[in-house]
N, C-alpha and C positions, 0 to 999 in steps of 0.2 A: 624106384630105380630111376636114375637120370643118365643122360648121355653127356659126355664132356670130352675135352681135348686135354691130353697131358701136356703141360707147359714147362715143367721143371722137376728135378729131383729135390728132395728135402733131406738135408744131412743133419744128423743129431749125434753128437758124441756122448751125451749123457741122456738116458731115458729110463722110464719105468722098466723093471726087469721083465715084465710080460711082453714088452715091445722089442727086446733085443733080438736081432736077426731079421727084423721085418724091414722092408723097403717102403719108403714114403714118397708119394708123388703129389705135386700141385696140379690140380685139375680145374679147368675153367668150364663151367656148365654151359651147354648149348641148348637153347630153346626153353620154353616154359616161363613161369613167373620168376625163376631164379637165374635166367640167362645172364651170363657174364660173371656170376658169382664165383669166387675162388674157394675151393675146398682142399683139404689135405686128405688123401686116401691111402690106405695100405694097399700095396701091390703084391698080390700072391701069384700072379700069372705071367709076369715078365713084360708088362707094357713098356713102351718107349716114348720118349718125348716126340710130340707131334701126332701120336696115334689117337684116334677116337675110341673112347672106352665106355663101357656100361659100369655104373657105380651104384652099389647097393648101400643105403644109408640106414642109420638108426640101429635098433637091436638086431635086425637081420644081418647087418654087416659083420657081426661076431659069429655067424653060423658057419663060417669057413673053418676047415681043420686048424687046430692050434690057436684059434682066436677066442675061444669061449670065455676066457677070463681076462682078456686084454681090454684096456680102455680105448676101444676103437669105435668110431662113429661112421666111417665110410670105408668101403673096400671095393677095389676094382675087381669085377667078376667076369669081364669079357672084353674082347677087342672087336670093334665094329669093322666089317669088311669095307675096303676102300671104295667099292662101287656103290655103296648104300647111300641114297640121297635123302636129305632132310630139308 
């Protein structure tokens, strides 16, 4: 799991059927060896641009409801409290 900042929405008019109805966000990773790396994550909890989020990656990213058969590699699973310091 990594911490990142949501920097933008990703819009897609055509996508795999398993991804229809899912919201995608561009997330910039904070800290660690991947600091500054940009990833695309499925947002199932309603995160907004500028919020710090927890992102689950790999096969664990598909453990959220309705993602079991989706080609997903990263999922936003939490929003970090504003007063949390890193």
